[in-house]
N, C-alpha and C positions, 0 to 999 in steps of 0.2 A: 545706059546703065551710069555713065558718068553723071548724068542728071540725078539719079537715085542717090549716087555716092553724096553729091552735093546736098541733096535733100536731107540725107541722114545726119550729115555733119550739121547741117542748118538746124535739125531739130534739136540736136545735142547742145549746139551753142544756145539757143533759145531757152532750153531746160536749166543749163549752167546760169544764164542771166536770172531766170525765175527763183532760183535757190539764192542767189547773191541779194535778189530784191527782199526775200523773206528773211535773210540773215540780218541785214540791215534795218528791217522795220522794226524789229524789237530792241534796236539800241538805246532809245530813250524811254522805254515803257518802265514805269516805277512798280516794284512789285514789292511783297513783304517777304521777309527771309522766313525760311520754314525747313524743320526738319523733323522726319518721321521716325519713328520709334520702329526698329525691326521686330516683328513679332517673334520671330524663331530665337534669336539671341538676346533679346530684350535692349540691345544697344542702339544709339542713336548713330547714323552714318549720315556723312555728308558726301554724298555722289560727286560732285563736281571735284576738280582740283585734288585728286589723291597722287601723293607721290610715293612710290616704293623705293626704298632704299635699303641698304645693309646687307650683311651676309647672311643673316637669320631670315631670309625670304622664305617662310614656310608655305606649304600646300595650304590652301583653304579648306578647312573640314567642313565648313558649313555650306558649301557650293552643291547646287543640286546637280551640277555635271562634274566629271572628274577634271580637276585644274590642278597642274603642277608647275612650280615657280622656281626660277634660279635668280636670284640677285647679283649685281656687279661685284660686290666684296668677296662673294663666295667662288665666282668664276675666277677672281684674280688668285685667291689662295688657294685653288686647287690646279692652277697651271692650265686651265681650259685654253686650249690653243685657237680655236676658231668657232664659227657659228655652228658647223657640224659636229664639233666635239661637244659643244653644249647641249645640243639637241638630242644627242643619243644617249645622254643621260636621263631622259625623261621615260617613265616605263611606258611600253606599248608603242614606241617609235621604230620606224625601221628607215635607218639613213643609207641611203645607196652612195658609196665613195669610190671613185675609179682611180684614187691614190694620187699622191703629190698634192703639191700646192695649187696646181692649176687643174685638177682633176675636177670634173661635174661633181656636185653634191646636192641630192635632193631627199625630201622628208615625206615619208607615207606613215598615217596614223592608224594604227591598227590593222595593217597589211591591206587596205583598201585603195591604195594607189596615190601617188604622189599628186596628181590632178584633182583628187579629192579634198587635198589639204590646203586651206588658204592661208596666205601670210599676210600679216597685218602689220605695217609700218606705222607707228603712231598713230593707229586707229584708222588708217586708211588701208584698203586692201592692195595687195602688189599683183600685177595681172600677167599673163603670158599667152595670148589666144592662139599664138603660133603653135607652141609645143605642150602648152598645158600645165607645165612644170616648172618652179622656180628654183634657180640654182642658188641655194642658201649660202654658198662659200662665197659670194661676193660681197656678203654685208660683213662689216668690220665690228667687232666686240668694242672696241676702244671707246665709243661713245654710247654703249649700250647701258641702261641702268638696269632694267630686268627683261627676263624672258618669261613667257607663260604658255603652256600648251592646254587648250582646251579640247576636250572630246564632245562633239556635239556641237556645241557654240559657246560664245562668251556669254557670262551672267548678266553682263551689263545690258539693261533694257534699250538702252539709246545707244544703238549701233546701226550700220548700213545693212541694207538687205543682201547685200552680197556677203557678208561674214554670217548671216542666218543660214544662207543656202549651203553651207559648206558642212562636210563630215566631221571636219576637227580645224582649228585655228591655232596657229603660231603666233603669237603677239610680241613684237618687238618693240619694246618702249625705250627712246634715247633718254638720256641724262640732260637736266638743265645745268646752267652755269651753277657753281658753287664760289661763293664770294668770300674771302679771307680778311679778317681785321676790319670789316665794316667798309671795304672797298667797294666801289662802284664798277670794277673791272676784275676779270680774271684771265690769267695767262697760264696754259699747261704745255709742256715740251714733253716728249716722251720717245723713247727709241729703244727698238728690240733689234737683238741679232743673235743668230744662232747658226745651228748646222744647215748644210746644203745651202750655203750662200744667202743666208736669210738676212735682209735687211729692211726693217719696217719702221719709219719715223713717224710721228704724229703729233699735231699740235690741235689747241683749241685755244680761241680768244672769245670771252664772254663780257658784254659791256650791258650796264645799267642805263638806258636811255631816259628815264624817267621812273616815277614811283611805280609805275604800273606797265613798264615796257622792259623788255630783256632781249638782246641780241647776242645770238652765238654763232661763231663760224669754226667748222672743224675741217680738217684736211689730213690726209694719210697716203703715204706710198708705199707700196709693197714690191719686194724684188726677191726673187730665190731661183736659183738654177735647177734644184729639185733633184739634183743627181745624187740619189741616195742608192747604197748598195743593197742587196737583195741576193737571196739564196735561190738559184735555179735547179730543179731536180730534173735529171734525165736517167731513168730507169734507177739503177742503184748508185749512180754518181751524182754528186752535188758539186756544184761550182758557184762561186761569187760573181755576178755582174752587177752592172750600174744601172740604174734608170736613166733614159734618155727622152728628150723631148717633153720633159715635164716642168719647163721653167715658166714663170709667171712674171708679168712686168704690168702693175696696175696702179691706178692712183683714184682718189674719190675725196670730193669734197661736199659739205653740206652747210647751207646757211637756214638758221631757224630764228624766227621772230614771233614772240610771244607777248600779247597785249591782254591784259585784264581790265576790262571796262569797270567792273564791279566784282564783286566776291564770287557771283554765280554767272558772270558772262564773261567768255574769253575766247580770244582767237589765235589760233597758231598756224603760222604760215611757214612753208618748207620749201627750200629748193635744192635739188640733189643732182649730182653727176658723177658718174663712175666711167671709166675706161680702163681698158686692159688688153694685152696681148699675151697669148698664152700658146704653148705647145699642148697638144692632147695625146697624152702619153697612151700607145696603143696596147693591145694584149700581147703578151709575152709569148712569142713563139721561138721554138727550137730552130736554130740556123737561118732565122730571120728577124734581127732586132730592129728593123728600119722602122720608123714611124715618121712620118713627114706631115701629119694634119696638125694644122694650125687655127686658132679662132680669135678674132678680134671683136669686142665688145664695146657699144657706147651706150650708155643709158642716162637720159636725164627726164626729170620730172618736177613739177610744181605742184603743191597740193595746199589745201586750205582747210582747217577745220574750225567751226565756230559752234559754241555751246552756250547756251542761254536758258535761264529759269525765267520765261517771259512772265508767268503770273504764278501764284502760290501753288496751282496743281498742275501747271504745265511746263514742260521743258522742250527744248528745241536744239537739234544738231543739224548743221549743214557741212557738208562736204563737197570739194569740188577738186578736180585733179587733170592735169594733162600729161601725158606720158609718151615718150619719144624712145624708141628701142632699135637700134641698128647693130647688126652683126655680120661679119665676113668670114666664110669657112673656106679653107683651101687644103687640098691635097694635091701631092706630086706623084706620078707614077707613069709606067710607061702604056697603062690601059687607058690613059686620057689623050684626047688629041692635043698637041702641043706639049704633052707631059706634065700637065696641071690642070686642075679643075678648082673654079672659084665660083662659090655662090654667095650672093647678096641677099639680106633680107631687111625690111624696115617696117616697124610697125608704128602706128599712132593710135592714141587712146584718147578719148574725151569722156569724162566720167563726171557725174554728179549724183549727190544723195541727199535727201531731206529725212529726217525723222523727227517725230513728235511722240512724247510722254505726257500721258495724262493720269493723274490719282485723284479719282472723284471721291475717294474715303479711304480711310487708313485700313491697309491690308489688302488693297485692290489697286492695282495697275495695269495700264493697257498702252501700248505703243504701236506706231504705224511708220514704216519706213519704206521710202520709194527711190529706187535706183534706176538710173538710165547711163547706159555706155554705149560708145560708138566706137567699132575698132576697125582698123583697116590692116592689110598686108599688102607690100610691094615687093618683088623678087623678080631676079633676073632668069629664073628656071623656066625651060621650055613649058608651053601651055599654062602659065600662072594665070588664073583669072581674075586677080587684083580683087579679092573678097571684101565686102564691107558687112560687117554683124552690126545690128542695132539689138541691145539686151534690155529688156525692161523686168524689173525684179521689185515684187510687193510683199513685204513681210507685215503680218500682223501677230503680236505677241501679247498674251494676257497673263498676269501673274496674281495669285490670290494667296495669302497668308491668314491662318485662322491658328492661334495658339503656336502648336509646335508644328504645324504643319505648313508647307509651302508647295504650290501647284502651277506649274508653267506649261502653257501651251501654245503654239504658233503655228501659222500656216503661211508657205510662201508659194507666190504664183509667180511662174517664169513665162516669160514670152521672147522669143528669139527669131529675128527675121534676117536673111542673108540676102545680098545682091552681088551679083557676078557679072564681070563684062564679057565673059566668053563661057558657053556651054550652059549645060542645067544648073540651076541653082538647088541647094536641098530644100525640104519642106519646111515650112514654119513650125516652131515648136511652142507648144501649150502645155503647161504641166502644173499640177498642185503638188506640194510636198509638205506633209504635216509632221508635227513632232510633240511629244508630251514628256513631261518629266514631274516627279514628287519626291519631296524632300521630309522626312520626318525625324523630329527630335523628341524620342519618347519620354526621356527624363529630364525634367525643367533643372536639376542641380548638375546634370553632368553633359559635357560636351561631346554628345554620342549621337550620330545621324544615320539614318537609313535612306537611301536614295535608288529610285528606278528611273529609267530613261528609255524612250522609244524616239527613233527619228529616222525619216524617209529623205533621202537625198539622190541627187544624180550629176553626172557631169556631161556637159555638152561637147560632141566630139570637136576637137581642134582643128585649126586650120590646117596643120600637117596631116591630120587624120582624113580630113575631106578632100584636100586638092594637093597633096604632094605628088610629084612627078611620077607617074606611073603606079604609085602605090597607093593615093588616095582613093576614098570611095566615098562619093556624094549622097548615098543612100543609107549610111549608118544612123543607127538609132542612138539615143543617150544611153550611158552606162549607168545603170541603177544600183543603189546601195540601202541596205536596211540595217540599223543599229539598234542593238537591245543591251541593257546594261544595268546591272543589280550591284548596288556596292555599301560599304558600310565605312564610317569615318569615325575617327575618336581622338580627342585631344585631353590630355591629363593636365590636371590643375598644376601649378608652381609649387613646388616644396623644397625641402632641405635637400634632396637629391638632384634634381634637375630644375632647370630653368623653363623647359617646355619639353614635350612628348607627344608627337602626333604620329596616327596611324591611319592609312587609308588602304581600303581592299576593294577592288572590283571584279567582277566576273562579267563577261559580255560574249555575245553572239552577233556576228555580222554576215549579210547575206549580199553577195554581189553578183548580179545577171548582167546579160547582155554585153559582157567586157569586150571591150575594143581592143583588139590584138591583131598583128600581122599574120595572114593566114596564107599557105601557099595555095596559087590558082593552078591552072592548065600549064602557063608558061612563066608567070611572075608572082611575087608575093604582093598581097593586097590587104588592105585593112577590113577588117570584118566585125560583125558582132558575133562572138563566139566564145562562149565560157561562161561558167557558172562556178563560184566557189563559196563554201562554208568556212568561217573562221570562229573557232572557239578560243577564249582566251581569258586570262586571269592577271590583272596588275596589281602589285603590293608595294606601298612605299612606307618608310619609317624614318623619322628625324627626331633627333634628341640633343639637346644643349646642357651640358654637365659643367657647373662650377668646381674647380679644385682649390679650393681655399680663396684668398683674396687676389691672388696674382695670377692664376693659372684657370683656364677654360678650356673644355674640349666639346667639339661638335661632331654628332655623327649623323650620317643619312645613307641610305641606301634604297635600292628599288630592285624588283624581281618581275620578270615577266614569262608566263607560259603561254604558248600558242599553238594551237593546230589547226592549220589552214590548209584545207584540202581541195581538190579540184573534183568538181562532180560534172563535168560537161558530157562526157561520153562513157556510160557505163560499160562499153566494150574496149575502151582504151586500155593499154599497158599502165597508163598513170592514172586511172579511176581511183579516186580516195587517197591518193599520194599527196604528201606535203608539198606546198607551193615552192618553186624555185625560189633560193635566198631568204628562206622563212627558217630561223631557228627555232627549236622547239622550247629551248630555255636560253634566257640571256639576262644579265643583271648587271649592277654596279654598287659601288659602295665608296664612301669617303669618310676621312678623319681630319679635323682640323685642331691642331693644338695651339693656343695663344698663350705666349709667355711674355713677360716684360722685354724680353730682349729679341725674340725672333718668332715669327708664325711659321709652323711646319704643317704642310697639307700634303696628304697621301690619298690618292684615289686609283681604282681599279675599274675596268670593264671587261666582264667576260661574256662571250658569245658561244652557243654551242655549235654542233656540226649542222651544215646545211647542204643542199643539193643545187647544182647550178642548171640541171636539165630537168624536166617535168617528171622524168622516171626515178623513183628512189632506189637506185642501184649502187653499189659501192664505186663502181666506175665515176659516178657523177657527184660524189660526195667531197665537200670542203671542210677540212678540219677546223674544228673551233679553236677559239684563243682567248688568252687574257692579257691585257694591255694595263701596265701600270705606270703612273706618273707620281713623282715626288717633287715639291715645290717648298722653297725657303724663301721668306721675305721680310723685310723689315723698314719701317716707317719711321724718318726722323723728322721732328717739329722743331723748325726755327722760328725765329721772331718774324720774320719777311716771307717764308715760304715753309713747305714742307718737300721732303725728299723721300722717294720710295725706291728700293732697289729689290729686285727679285730674281732667283735663278729657279729653272725648270728643267728636270731632268725626265724626259719623256720616254716612255716604253724602255725604261732602264734596265728590264730583263733582256731586251734586245728581242722579243717574240717577232717570228717571222710568221705573217699571216696574209690572208687575202678577205677582203669585204666582197669584191666580184672576182671570179675566177680568171686567173691570168692577168691581173691587176695588182701586183705586190705593192704593200704599204710599206712606209719607212720603218726601220727598225730603230734602233738606240739613238737619240739626239737630244740636244739641248739648246736653251735659249735663255740668254740675260735680258731683262729690262730694267730700265733706268727712268724715272718719271720724276719732273720737279714741277711744283704748282705753286705759283705766285697769288 
């Protein structure tokens, strides 16, 4: 088996070298510049080197799939606290938050599960073959330029097959250095402080190394004791307690090198490191406040992204990445031998992707993407088989535009092969997954669009699903999902009342079968394919910018989600056709930003309806809904040599007491102050 493991790694390395050769083969090719006209909007788009910035980052109404965006300035003006706080403002998202600064935070699109949602960091997917879901809480917002959430897949045809294969994609785009006063360097210092012992300094250094090369270095440190008060109810009595074992101590650094060979030829190289130690706040149980679980994480990766318009009708993208992830989980208690249990896990990933885009004539484009990934897992758990997974993904995508109609179709082929050093290995996986979408602009003079989408996806069982001690099941089948979406989008023309006004509305139906869940067997719980769910829903978004004279402006935005997600597994079960756990039927958010010559004022609220934390929808299992409100004041001062920005955030200022996960209380009223100086 060790030979097979070495062979898999060798294949990955050779594929990596081949991709690098393809990348550099086109460096010296001379090509003509070319820009095609979009037959739907009638505008000319230059696909490479698009920079999204500013608070008014609006949802793209001409997109063939639902896409929502948040810009850096808007996140600052609304006092958005972290990545999870930002993502839950997107319609149709379900963010699981276990409370506190150190609690796990995952995102699911339209209730299909976190493992069906891909996270893209500067165009390269983030992976976790062990657990299948990404903790978005570890990503800092300080160097993020924009966030976007795509249902189905990104509209960009030049992307990796891994992103094509996901039911939804959260795109994180980091910012490039901003040079003041024609300088060739940038220096940014920022510090945040607030409730519960929060200390969060951040710095950025940017350097122009030549006319076409830019280097940036980011670093931040986060510390919080997480000891926030909460109300504990015991029958008719209520008492104030304080959250324990919720502290976090983490730091992160990131190096980015960007080189533009020519206008349509660019190389991005990123080196990333993250390290944390945190307590895992346990469930709040009466008369048992003890929580001794702790988690240590280390994550490092190096990735490269090369894009090249090699000929007038041909474009190329090459990605390469190495990822190292290590974590240690520890729990103390009398039930363990020696009073303590410690688990270690180490993951390695070798990943490469190549994609080509061909435009044979105006209105028609076709792309082909090929990915290869090799993943390994080591652990100190008993009976760990030390698995190696080799995954090949091939995505074929075609797009045709005629008049006001755009049609997209894609087909993804997946092949997964695993090797283990002990026991039986799972069967090889081979599967085809199609998708189809249409966007129609019926009126040439109006920015009004109708769209329809169908997509079939699945998720491969994770290493934990297959091999976890006593719980894993090596006979698991993939968890399948089908998405259906019908939507309408509209953008009003600028007039004397508003600068912009956009509306999007989508209704959808999702079907998930062969759900992978922990299921009780004769003596122990075990992972099994057991479950069928249907999800009906509707997402609505609205955004507007209104000038109030020459000195004042106000911006409104909001979203609403209705969702009915029911369990159809067993017609004889008590929970048949009941709402899935932790799925509110109604939720939404709204925000207002007022710009004045003296200060910016931001107000936002998030409202979530009642939910159930067990499968049966009975009053005993109900979790109350909540409304969280945040108020932000900020002011920027411009000097000759620098810019100074001051901000004060009042989070949950109405002191709403609520839980996202049952028995995991969230913080009440808190505050945060930010000071940033930019040279």
